[in-house]
KEKE-3310 file (N, C-alpha, C; in steps of 0.2 Angstrom, whole numbers, plus 5000, padded with zeros to 4 digits):
npx = (5201:5213:5223:5230:5246:5253:5269:5282:5294:5311:5327:5344:5361:5367:5370:5363:5351:5345:5344:5335:5323:5322:5320:5308:5299:5300:5295:5282:5278:5278:5266:5259:5256:5253:5264:5263:5272:5276:5279:5285:5281:5271:5254:5241:5230:5236:5245:5237:5231:5235:5230:5219:5211:5199:5203:5218:5234:5244:5260:5270:5282:5297:5306:5300:5296:5285:5272:5266:5254:5248:5240:5228:5224:5222:5212:5202:5200:5196:5184:5177:5174:5164:5162:5175:5189:5201:5213:5226:5242:5249:5264:5282:5288:5282:5274:5262:5254:5244:5246:5258:5267:5272:5280:5275:5286:5304:5315:5329:5333:5327:5320:5316:5308:5298:5292:5287:5277:5269:5264:5257:5247:5239:5232:5216:5206:5209:5204:5205:5197:5202:5204:5214:5230:5243:5253:5265:5260:5266:5261:5245:5228:5216:5200:5202:5196:5195:5207:5206:5203:5212:5223:5235:5251:5253:5257:5251:5238:5228:5225:5215:5205:5194:5200:5205:5214:5224:5228:5234:5242:5258:5270:5287:5296:5311:5323:5332:5347:5358:5356:5355:5357:5371:5371:5377:5390:5394:5395:5407:5417:5431:5429:5438:5443:5450:5450:5442:5440:5428:5424:5413:5402:5389:5375:5381:5375:5381:5393:5388:5381:5392:5400:5391:5392:5405:5420:5427:5435:5428:5429:5422:5420:5411:5403:5390:5382:5371:5370:5382:5381:5372:5379:5389:5384:5384:5396:5414:5421:5420:5424:5419:5419:5427:5432:5444:5452:5453:5459:5473:5476:5473:5480:5480:5481:5472:5464:5455:5448:5434:5423:5408:5400:5406:5418:5415:5410:5420:5431:5444:5449:5460:5472:5467:5464:5477:5482:5475:5482:5491:5484:5481:5485:5500:5497:5484:5466:5456:5439:5428:5413:5406:5397:5392:5395:5393:5382:5368:5355:5358:5365:5354:5346:5353:5353:5341:5342:5343:5349:5347:5349:5347:5342:5348:5358:5362:5364:5366:5365:5376:5387:5403:5413:5415:5414:5420:5422:5436:5441:5440:5450:5461:5462:5464:5476:5485:5484:5492:5487:5485:5475:5464:5451:5437:5421:5405:5390:5373:5363:5350:5335:5328:5315:5319:5333:5334:5328:5338:5349:5343:5341:5355:5359:5351:5356:5368:5379:5394:5397:5401:5393:5393:5398:5388:5377:5380:5376:5385:5401:5409:5424:5439:5454:5472:5484:5500)
npy = (7106:7118:7117:7129:7131:7134:7138:7137:7151:7149:7148:7143:7141:7129:7118:7106:7107:7118:7113:7102:7109:7116:7104:7099:7109:7108:7095:7098:7107:7100:7094:7105:7114:7130:7140:7149:7159:7160:7168:7157:7161:7170:7175:7163:7168:7179:7173:7166:7176:7180:7169:7163:7152:7139:7130:7125:7118:7117:7118:7114:7109:7112:7103:7092:7077:7076:7065:7060:7070:7076:7086:7085:7073:7074:7083:7075:7066:7074:7079:7067:7066:7071:7085:7085:7096:7097:7088:7076:7069:7053:7049:7046:7053:7060:7069:7066:7051:7045:7050:7045:7032:7016:7013:7004:6997:6996:7010:7017:7027:7041:7037:7024:7027:7034:7024:7016:7025:7026:7013:7013:7023:7016:7007:7002:7015:7022:7030:7040:7047:7061:7070:7084:7088:7098:7095:7097:7096:7094:7094:7099:7099:7111:7121:7137:7147:7143:7147:7160:7167:7164:7167:7162:7153:7145:7131:7128:7129:7119:7114:7106:7104:7094:7082:7073:7058:7052:7036:7032:7041:7045:7055:7058:7063:7071:7066:7075:7081:7085:7082:7068:7054:7045:7030:7019:7022:7025:7013:7008:7015:7015:7010:7014:7026:7042:7055:7063:7068:7075:7077:7087:7087:7091:7094:7088:7076:7063:7065:7069:7058:7049:7055:7053:7040:7037:7043:7056:7068:7078:7085:7095:7099:7110:7116:7123:7136:7137:7123:7121:7130:7123:7111:7116:7116:7103:7096:7097:7107:7117:7120:7131:7131:7128:7112:7108:7119:7121:7109:7112:7121:7116:7111:7101:7083:7068:7052:7046:7050:7055:7054:7055:7051:7062:7064:7062:7074:7082:7091:7087:7075:7067:7074:7081:7070:7066:7077:7075:7066:7073:7077:7066:7054:7044:7028:7030:7030:7031:7034:7031:7034:7029:7032:7019:7019:7010:7003:6992:6998:7011:7007:7001:7012:7019:7011:7014:7027:7036:7046:7053:7067:7070:7076:7069:7054:7040:7047:7060:7078:7085:7078:7077:7068:7051:7034:7017:7001:6997:7010:7017:7011:7013:7027:7030:7023:7031:7043:7039:7032:7017:7004:6995:6989:6987:6988:6982:6991:6989:6980:6985:6978:6983:6982:6985:6983:6970:6965:6968:6960:6948:6948:6949:6936:6928:6930:6926:6934:6938:6945:6954:6951:6956:6968:6975:6975:6982:6997:7006:7009:7006:7012:7008:7014:7016:7027:7025)
npz = (5002:5008:5021:5033:5040:5056:5061:5072:5074:5073:5078:5079:5085:5081:5067:5067:5074:5067:5054:5056:5058:5046:5038:5043:5039:5025:5023:5026:5017:5005:5003:4999:5008:5016:5025:5040:5051:5068:5084:5097:5110:5109:5111:5106:5099:5093:5085:5076:5068:5054:5047:5035:5032:5037:5045:5055:5055:5069:5073:5086:5090:5083:5077:5074:5064:5052:5046:5030:5022:5034:5039:5032:5035:5049:5049:5044:5055:5065:5060:5060:5074:5083:5094:5098:5100:5094:5084:5086:5081:5085:5094:5097:5107:5121:5134:5138:5141:5133:5121:5117:5108:5102:5087:5072:5067:5070:5065:5057:5048:5038:5027:5031:5042:5035:5028:5038:5044:5033:5032:5044:5042:5032:5039:5047:5053:5069:5082:5097:5111:5122:5136:5136:5143:5151:5143:5129:5113:5101:5088:5082:5075:5072:5072:5066:5072:5085:5091:5092:5104:5113:5125:5129:5124:5109:5111:5123:5121:5121:5133:5145:5135:5125:5115:5100:5096:5083:5080:5069:5063:5064:5071:5072:5085:5091:5104:5116:5109:5116:5129:5133:5143:5142:5146:5140:5137:5150:5156:5151:5156:5167:5184:5193:5188:5190:5185:5172:5155:5145:5129:5119:5128:5130:5140:5150:5156:5156:5163:5176:5180:5181:5192:5202:5203:5207:5215:5207:5196:5184:5168:5156:5138:5128:5114:5113:5120:5129:5133:5139:5150:5158:5160:5168:5181:5185:5183:5187:5179:5165:5148:5137:5121:5105:5103:5097:5098:5112:5116:5115:5125:5137:5153:5162:5164:5160:5166:5159:5143:5134:5121:5114:5100:5093:5086:5072:5068:5066:5055:5053:5060:5063:5066:5078:5086:5088:5095:5107:5114:5122:5133:5140:5152:5152:5147:5149:5145:5130:5125:5113:5104:5088:5073:5060:5044:5035:5038:5036:5034:5029:5017:5010:5009:5000:4989:4985:4980:4990:5003:5017:5027:5044:5060:5071:5073:5062:5050:5054:5051:5055:5053:5047:5043:5039:5044:5044:5052:5049:5045:5056:5065:5057:5058:5072:5073:5065:5072:5083:5094:5103:5099:5109:5109:5098:5098:5092:5092:5099:5088:5077:5071:5057:5045:5031:5033:5035:5024:5014:5018:5016:5002:4998:5003:4995:4982:4983:4986:4993:5009:5024:5038:5051:5049:5042:5051:5062:5070:5075:5083:5098:5104:5112:5116:5120:5127:5123)
capx = (5202:5219:5224:5236:5251:5257:5275:5286:5300:5316:5334:5349:5368:5370:5367:5358:5344:5342:5342:5329:5318:5321:5317:5301:5295:5300:5290:5275:5276:5277:5259:5255:5254:5256:5266:5263:5277:5274:5284:5283:5278:5265:5247:5239:5226:5240:5248:5232:5229:5235:5227:5212:5208:5194:5207:5225:5238:5248:5266:5273:5289:5300:5310:5295:5296:5278:5270:5263:5247:5246:5235:5222:5222:5220:5205:5197:5199:5192:5177:5174:5174:5159:5163:5182:5191:5207:5215:5233:5245:5253:5272:5286:5290:5276:5273:5255:5254:5239:5248:5264:5265:5277:5278:5274:5293:5309:5318:5335:5334:5321:5316:5313:5302:5292:5289:5283:5272:5264:5260:5252:5241:5235:5228:5210:5206:5209:5204:5203:5195:5206:5204:5221:5233:5247:5259:5267:5257:5270:5257:5238:5224:5209:5197:5206:5192:5196:5212:5205:5202:5217:5229:5241:5255:5249:5258:5247:5231:5224:5225:5208:5200:5193:5204:5205:5221:5224:5233:5236:5246:5263:5275:5293:5299:5318:5325:5337:5354:5363:5353:5354:5362:5374:5373:5381:5397:5396:5397:5413:5422:5433:5426:5444:5445:5450:5449:5439:5439:5423:5423:5406:5399:5382:5373:5385:5372:5386:5398:5384:5380:5399:5401:5386:5394:5412:5424:5430:5435:5425:5430:5419:5421:5405:5402:5384:5383:5366:5371:5388:5379:5369:5384:5393:5380:5384:5402:5419:5423:5417:5426:5414:5423:5428:5436:5450:5456:5454:5464:5480:5477:5472:5486:5480:5480:5467:5465:5450:5445:5428:5419:5402:5398:5408:5423:5413:5408:5426:5433:5450:5449:5466:5476:5464:5465:5484:5483:5472:5486:5494:5480:5480:5491:5503:5493:5477:5461:5452:5433:5424:5407:5406:5392:5395:5392:5392:5376:5363:5350:5360:5366:5348:5343:5357:5351:5334:5343:5341:5353:5343:5352:5342:5344:5353:5358:5367:5365:5366:5367:5382:5393:5408:5417:5411:5418:5418:5427:5443:5444:5441:5456:5466:5462:5467:5483:5488:5484:5496:5484:5485:5468:5462:5445:5432:5415:5399:5384:5368:5360:5343:5333:5323:5313:5323:5339:5333:5327:5344:5353:5340:5343:5362:5360:5348:5360:5375:5384:5398:5398:5403:5387:5394:5400:5382:5372:5382:5374:5391:5406:5413:5432:5443:5461:5477:5490:5506)
capy = (7112:7119:7119:7133:7128:7138:7135:7142:7154:7145:7149:7140:7141:7123:7116:7100:7110:7122:7108:7098:7114:7116:7098:7099:7114:7106:7090:7100:7111:7095:7093:7111:7119:7137:7141:7155:7158:7163:7167:7152:7163:7174:7172:7159:7173:7183:7169:7164:7181:7180:7163:7164:7145:7138:7125:7126:7114:7120:7114:7117:7106:7114:7098:7086:7075:7074:7060:7063:7073:7076:7091:7083:7067:7076:7086:7070:7063:7079:7079:7061:7065:7076:7087:7086:7103:7097:7082:7075:7063:7049:7051:7042:7057:7064:7069:7063:7044:7043:7051:7041:7025:7012:7012:6997:6993:7001:7013:7021:7032:7045:7033:7019:7031:7035:7017:7014:7030:7025:7007:7015:7026:7011:7003:7004:7021:7021:7036:7039:7054:7062:7077:7086:7091:7104:7093:7100:7090:7093:7096:7097:7103:7114:7126:7143:7151:7140:7150:7168:7170:7160:7172:7158:7151:7139:7124:7127:7131:7113:7112:7106:7103:7087:7081:7066:7056:7047:7031:7030:7046:7045:7060:7057:7068:7069:7067:7080:7079:7086:7080:7061:7051:7039:7024:7014:7024:7025:7006:7006:7019:7011:7013:7017:7032:7048:7061:7061:7074:7073:7083:7087:7085:7093:7096:7084:7070:7057:7067:7069:7051:7047:7058:7050:7033:7036:7050:7058:7074:7077:7091:7095:7104:7110:7122:7126:7140:7135:7117:7122:7133:7118:7107:7119:7115:7096:7093:7101:7112:7116:7124:7133:7133:7123:7107:7108:7125:7120:7104:7114:7125:7112:7110:7095:7076:7064:7045:7044:7055:7052:7057:7051:7053:7069:7064:7062:7080:7086:7091:7085:7071:7064:7079:7082:7064:7066:7082:7073:7062:7077:7078:7060:7051:7038:7022:7032:7027:7035:7030:7035:7031:7032:7028:7015:7021:7004:6999:6990:7003:7016:7004:7000:7018:7021:7007:7017:7033:7040:7048:7059:7070:7071:7079:7065:7047:7038:7052:7067:7083:7088:7073:7079:7062:7044:7028:7009:6998:6998:7016:7019:7008:7017:7034:7030:7022:7037:7048:7037:7028:7009:7002:6989:6986:6990:6984:6984:6993:6984:6980:6986:6975:6986:6978:6986:6980:6962:6964:6969:6955:6942:6948:6947:6929:6924:6931:6923:6939:6938:6951:6954:6953:6960:6975:6978:6976:6986:7004:7010:7006:7009:7011:7009:7015:7018:7031:7021)
capz = (5006:5010:5028:5034:5045:5060:5062:5077:5072:5077:5076:5084:5082:5079:5061:5068:5076:5061:5048:5058:5057:5039:5036:5045:5035:5019:5022:5027:5011:5000:5003:4997:5014:5017:5032:5044:5056:5074:5090:5101:5116:5108:5112:5100:5096:5088:5080:5071:5065:5047:5044:5032:5031:5042:5050:5055:5058:5073:5075:5092:5090:5076:5075:5073:5058:5051:5041:5024:5022:5041:5040:5029:5039:5056:5048:5044:5061:5069:5057:5062:5081:5086:5100:5099:5098:5090:5082:5087:5079:5090:5093:5101:5113:5123:5141:5139:5140:5129:5114:5116:5106:5099:5080:5070:5066:5071:5060:5058:5043:5036:5022:5035:5046:5030:5026:5044:5044:5027:5034:5049:5039:5028:5043:5048:5057:5076:5086:5104:5114:5128:5139:5135:5149:5149:5139:5123:5109:5096:5083:5082:5070:5075:5069:5067:5077:5092:5094:5092:5110:5117:5127:5131:5119:5105:5113:5129:5119:5121:5140:5147:5130:5122:5108:5097:5094:5078:5081:5062:5061:5068:5070:5075:5089:5093:5111:5116:5107:5121:5136:5134:5148:5139:5150:5137:5138:5157:5158:5148:5159:5173:5191:5196:5185:5195:5181:5165:5151:5140:5124:5117:5134:5130:5146:5155:5160:5158:5169:5182:5182:5183:5198:5207:5204:5210:5216:5200:5193:5177:5165:5149:5133:5125:5110:5114:5127:5134:5136:5144:5156:5162:5162:5174:5187:5186:5184:5190:5175:5158:5143:5131:5115:5100:5107:5093:5101:5119:5118:5115:5131:5144:5156:5166:5160:5163:5166:5153:5138:5132:5115:5112:5094:5092:5081:5065:5067:5065:5048:5053:5067:5064:5070:5084:5091:5090:5100:5113:5118:5126:5139:5142:5155:5149:5149:5150:5140:5126:5124:5108:5100:5081:5069:5055:5038:5031:5041:5030:5033:5025:5011:5007:5006:4994:4983:4983:4978:4996:5009:5020:5033:5049:5066:5075:5071:5058:5045:5057:5046:5057:5052:5041:5041:5039:5046:5045:5057:5047:5045:5063:5067:5054:5060:5078:5072:5062:5078:5088:5099:5103:5099:5113:5107:5094:5099:5089:5096:5098:5081:5076:5065:5054:5039:5025:5034:5034:5016:5010:5020:5013:4995:4997:5004:4989:4976:4984:4986:4999:5013:5031:5041:5057:5047:5040:5056:5068:5069:5076:5087:5104:5103:5118:5114:5125:5125:5124)
cpx = (5209:5219:5230:5240:5254:5263:5280:5293:5306:5323:5339:5356:5370:5366:5362:5351:5341:5340:5336:5323:5316:5318:5310:5296:5295:5295:5283:5273:5275:5270:5255:5253:5257:5258:5266:5268:5275:5279:5281:5279:5273:5259:5245:5234:5230:5243:5243:5229:5229:5232:5220:5208:5204:5198:5214:5228:5244:5254:5269:5280:5292:5304:5306:5296:5289:5277:5267:5256:5244:5240:5228:5219:5219:5213:5200:5195:5195:5185:5173:5173:5170:5161:5170:5184:5197:5209:5223:5235:5248:5260:5276:5288:5285:5276:5266:5255:5250:5241:5254:5263:5272:5276:5278:5281:5298:5312:5324:5337:5327:5317:5312:5307:5296:5289:5284:5277:5266:5260:5255:5246:5237:5231:5221:5210:5205:5209:5202:5202:5199:5204:5211:5223:5237:5253:5259:5265:5262:5267:5249:5234:5218:5206:5201:5202:5193:5202:5211:5205:5207:5223:5235:5245:5251:5251:5254:5240:5226:5222:5217:5203:5200:5196:5203:5212:5220:5229:5237:5241:5252:5268:5281:5295:5306:5319:5330:5344:5359:5362:5353:5359:5365:5376:5377:5388:5399:5398:5404:5419:5424:5431:5432:5447:5445:5449:5447:5438:5434:5422:5416:5402:5391:5380:5376:5380:5376:5391:5394:5383:5387:5401:5397:5389:5401:5415:5428:5430:5433:5426:5426:5421:5415:5405:5396:5384:5377:5367:5377:5386:5375:5374:5388:5390:5381:5391:5407:5421:5421:5421:5421:5417:5423:5433:5443:5455:5457:5459:5471:5481:5476:5479:5486:5480:5475:5468:5461:5448:5439:5425:5414:5399:5399:5413:5421:5410:5414:5428:5440:5452:5456:5471:5473:5465:5472:5485:5480:5477:5490:5491:5478:5486:5494:5499:5486:5473:5457:5445:5429:5418:5407:5401:5396:5391:5390:5386:5371:5357:5352:5362:5359:5345:5347:5355:5344:5335:5342:5347:5351:5347:5346:5346:5350:5353:5363:5369:5364:5369:5374:5388:5397:5412:5413:5416:5415:5423:5434:5445:5444:5448:5462:5467:5466:5475:5487:5489:5489:5493:5485:5478:5467:5456:5441:5426:5409:5394:5378:5364:5353:5340:5327:5321:5317:5330:5339:5332:5333:5348:5350:5341:5350:5363:5357:5352:5367:5381:5388:5398:5399:5397:5388:5395:5393:5377:5374:5380:5380:5395:5408:5420:5435:5451:5466:5482:5496:5511)
cpy = (7112:7121:7123:7129:7134:7135:7140:7145:7151:7146:7146:7140:7135:7121:7110:7103:7114:7118:7104:7103:7115:7110:7097:7103:7111:7100:7092:7104:7106:7093:7100:7116:7125:7138:7148:7155:7163:7163:7162:7155:7168:7171:7168:7164:7178:7179:7167:7169:7181:7174:7164:7157:7144:7134:7127:7120:7117:7116:7118:7114:7107:7108:7092:7084:7072:7069:7063:7065:7073:7080:7088:7077:7069:7079:7081:7067:7068:7079:7073:7060:7071:7078:7088:7093:7103:7089:7081:7069:7059:7051:7046:7046:7061:7064:7066:7056:7042:7045:7047:7034:7022:7011:7005:6993:6999:7004:7017:7026:7036:7040:7027:7022:7032:7029:7015:7019:7028:7018:7009:7018:7022:7007:7006:7010:7019:7027:7035:7047:7055:7069:7079:7089:7097:7101:7096:7095:7089:7096:7094:7102:7105:7119:7133:7147:7149:7144:7158:7171:7167:7165:7168:7156:7145:7132:7123:7128:7125:7111:7112:7105:7096:7087:7074:7064:7051:7042:7029:7035:7047:7050:7059:7063:7066:7070:7072:7077:7080:7085:7073:7059:7045:7034:7019:7016:7024:7018:7004:7010:7015:7014:7015:7023:7038:7054:7059:7068:7071:7079:7082:7084:7086:7096:7092:7079:7064:7059:7067:7062:7047:7049:7055:7043:7032:7043:7051:7065:7074:7085:7090:7100:7104:7117:7126:7129:7138:7128:7117:7125:7128:7113:7109:7117:7107:7093:7099:7107:7111:7122:7125:7135:7127:7118:7107:7114:7124:7115:7106:7119:7122:7110:7104:7089:7072:7056:7043:7050:7051:7057:7053:7054:7060:7069:7065:7069:7085:7085:7087:7081:7068:7068:7080:7076:7063:7071:7079:7069:7066:7079:7072:7057:7046:7032:7024:7030:7033:7031:7034:7030:7034:7028:7024:7017:7015:7000:6998:6994:7008:7013:7003:7006:7020:7018:7010:7024:7038:7041:7054:7061:7071:7075:7076:7058:7046:7043:7059:7072:7086:7084:7076:7073:7056:7039:7021:7007:6999:7005:7020:7017:7012:7024:7034:7028:7027:7042:7045:7033:7020:7007:6995:6986:6990:6986:6986:6986:6988:6985:6982:6983:6978:6982:6979:6983:6973:6961:6964:6962:6948:6942:6946:6939:6925:6925:6928:6928:6939:6945:6949:6956:6957:6967:6979:6979:6980:6994:7009:7006:7009:7007:7013:7009:7017:7022:7028:7025)
cpz = (5009:5017:5029:5040:5049:5062:5067:5073:5076:5074:5081:5081:5079:5072:5062:5069:5070:5055:5050:5057:5050:5036:5037:5041:5028:5018:5023:5020:5005:4999:5001:5002:5014:5024:5034:5050:5062:5080:5095:5108:5115:5109:5105:5096:5091:5083:5074:5067:5057:5044:5042:5031:5037:5047:5049:5058:5062:5075:5081:5093:5084:5073:5073:5066:5056:5046:5035:5025:5029:5042:5038:5033:5046:5055:5047:5050:5065:5066:5059:5070:5083:5093:5102:5096:5094:5089:5083:5083:5086:5089:5098:5107:5115:5131:5143:5137:5134:5121:5112:5113:5103:5092:5078:5069:5068:5065:5062:5053:5042:5032:5026:5039:5041:5028:5032:5044:5039:5029:5039:5047:5035:5033:5045:5053:5064:5079:5093:5107:5121:5130:5140:5142:5147:5145:5132:5118:5103:5089:5084:5077:5074:5071:5071:5072:5084:5095:5095:5099:5115:5119:5128:5124:5115:5108:5120:5127:5120:5129:5142:5142:5128:5115:5106:5095:5089:5079:5074:5059:5066:5066:5074:5079:5092:5101:5110:5114:5112:5129:5138:5139:5144:5144:5147:5137:5146:5159:5156:5152:5166:5179:5195:5193:5190:5191:5174:5162:5146:5135:5120:5122:5134:5137:5152:5159:5161:5163:5176:5184:5184:5190:5204:5208:5207:5211:5210:5199:5186:5174:5158:5145:5129:5121:5111:5120:5132:5137:5141:5150:5161:5165:5168:5181:5189:5187:5186:5186:5168:5154:5138:5125:5110:5103:5103:5096:5108:5121:5118:5121:5138:5147:5160:5161:5164:5162:5160:5149:5134:5126:5113:5106:5092:5086:5074:5063:5066:5058:5048:5059:5068:5068:5077:5089:5093:5096:5107:5117:5123:5133:5142:5146:5151:5151:5150:5144:5136:5124:5119:5106:5093:5077:5063:5049:5033:5034:5035:5029:5028:5018:5007:5005:5000:4988:4980:4981:4984:5001:5012:5026:5038:5055:5070:5072:5066:5052:5048:5052:5049:5056:5046:5039:5043:5040:5045:5050:5055:5047:5052:5066:5064:5057:5067:5078:5070:5068:5084:5094:5098:5104:5104:5111:5103:5094:5096:5094:5094:5092:5082:5070:5062:5048:5033:5026:5032:5027:5012:5012:5017:5006:4994:4998:4998:4983:4977:4984:4993:5003:5020:5035:5047:5055:5045:5045:5061:5066:5070:5080:5093:5103:5110:5116:5120:5123:5127:5129)
residu = (MET:THR:VAL:ALA:VAL:LEU:PHE:PRO:ARG:TYR:ASP:HIS:PRO:ALA:ILE:GLU:GLU:ARG:TYR:ALA:SER:TRP:GLN:ALA:GLN:MET:LEU:LEU:ARG:ARG:ASN:GLY:ALA:LYS:LEU:HIS:PHE:TYR:ASP:PRO:GLU:GLU:PRO:ALA:SER:PHE:ALA:VAL:GLY:PRO:VAL:GLU:SER:SER:HIS:VAL:LEU:VAL:ILE:THR:ASP:PRO:LEU:LEU:VAL:PRO:PRO:ALA:HIS:LEU:ALA:GLU:ARG:LEU:LEU:GLU:ALA:LEU:ASN:ALA:SER:ALA:GLY:ALA:GLN:ALA:ALA:LEU:PRO:VAL:THR:ASN:GLU:SER:ALA:ASN:ASP:ARG:GLN:ARG:THR:THR:PRO:LEU:ALA:PRO:TYR:MET:THR:LEU:ARG:GLU:LEU:GLN:LEU:VAL:THR:GLY:GLN:MET:GLN:ASP:ARG:PRO:ALA:ALA:LEU:GLN:ARG:VAL:LYS:TRP:ASP:VAL:ALA:ASP:PRO:GLY:ALA:TYR:LEU:CYS:ALA:SER:SER:MET:LEU:ASP:ASN:VAL:ASP:ASP:SER:PRO:ARG:ARG:ALA:LEU:ALA:GLY:ARG:GLU:VAL:VAL:ILE:SER:ALA:ASN:ASP:TYR:ALA:HIS:ARG:TRP:SER:SER:LEU:ARG:GLY:GLN:VAL:ARG:TYR:ASP:LEU:LEU:GLU:LEU:ILE:SER:LYS:ASP:ALA:LYS:SER:VAL:LEU:GLU:PHE:GLY:CYS:GLY:GLU:ALA:PRO:LEU:GLY:GLU:ALA:LEU:LYS:LYS:ARG:GLN:PRO:VAL:ARG:VAL:VAL:GLY:VAL:GLU:LEU:ASP:GLN:LYS:ALA:ALA:ALA:ILE:ALA:ARG:LYS:ARG:ILE:ASP:ASP:VAL:TYR:CYS:ALA:ASP:VAL:ARG:GLU:ILE:VAL:ASN:ILE:ILE:GLU:GLU:GLN:PHE:ASP:TRP:ILE:VAL:GLY:GLY:ASP:ILE:VAL:GLU:HIS:LEU:ASP:GLU:PRO:TRP:SER:PHE:LEU:SER:ASP:LEU:ARG:ASN:VAL:CYS:LYS:SER:GLY:GLY:ARG:LEU:LEU:LEU:SER:LEU:PRO:ASN:ILE:SER:ASN:ALA:SER:ILE:VAL:ASN:ASP:LEU:LEU:GLN:GLY:ARG:PHE:ASP:TYR:VAL:TYR:MET:GLY:LEU:THR:CYS:VAL:GLY:HIS:LEU:ARG:PHE:PHE:THR:LYS:GLN:THR:ILE:GLU:GLU:MET:LEU:THR:ILE:ALA:GLY:TRP:LYS:VAL:ASP:ALA:ILE:LEU:PRO:GLN:GLN:PRO:MET:ALA:THR:PRO:PRO:ARG:ASP:GLU:LEU:LEU:ALA:ALA:LEU:ASP:ALA:ALA:GLY:ILE:ALA:TYR:LYS:LYS:ASP:ASP:LEU:ILE:ALA:PRO:GLY:TYR:TYR:VAL:ILE:ALA:ARG:ASN:PRO)
# end
């Protein structure tokens, strides 16, 4: 029996969000699902109107990465749980503690995630009954008739209902790309900095944390209008525009300039980084975070014919340039910065990564392990 899928209409000015939604739809269609689109705020009774199948998989998070055969597997879970009104997958991000779980193994790429979700689905079935609260479930399956008289939105339709959660079906949900507090970057910024410019500041959680830690003027540059509006409430000033245009009109200079995973999103970072020196005091610092394209998880994916773009991370769909430790140093040297340090970020030991390293060792192939295990690098450079 084919299960219909309700999917929220979603549009966003940033390619990262748009692509994540397209990818979610693509993965759902691979199993032959027919998608019906709905307005996220319309009543569930309106959204389910066009659905003819007896059961429906409701997606409430348009960026969710579903495991294979999610609809069919949740239907089995629902049928095995008499009295339950809906079936849900587990996930890494949920406001409901009963739904949130840690996957069997860490993952850094879509292929690695799919290996993990496949292993979880192969384990003996594990179901738990829960009375659902008001949390957004991300995805759930129910009888289409259950939604016929629900006047609230689909993401709130489960409140107060008995549901079953399948521990075998893991759906990845992304954290906020623009709302994460980068404590890793905060630790690297000097506590005597009096002025900081952050390009690609998002909602400015880093700037807010910095201002709570020390007396400092923080100015941000952010392209996303909604994120910039939030940032304005947290830091001293925000330019809402393309950073490549703004850098040439900023009249003040800063002790520190910070860019957390932004440079790789620029088509021409060499000239941009050179222009940044004009808004950095002599002897001032530049702090960057950059992903490492030579990470073993990516290399192993390539050996399997895979390079999957995703919402964020090593293969974020917004990346236009790709770097190794050597090309990072070369880029900054070309731009006129003096590199003080290039520090590897904390490695993540995924099974495919370790599989590749073991195979290289067994074959006697020479390689630089530090360059393969680093997911990215922190860079501290000085304006001479």
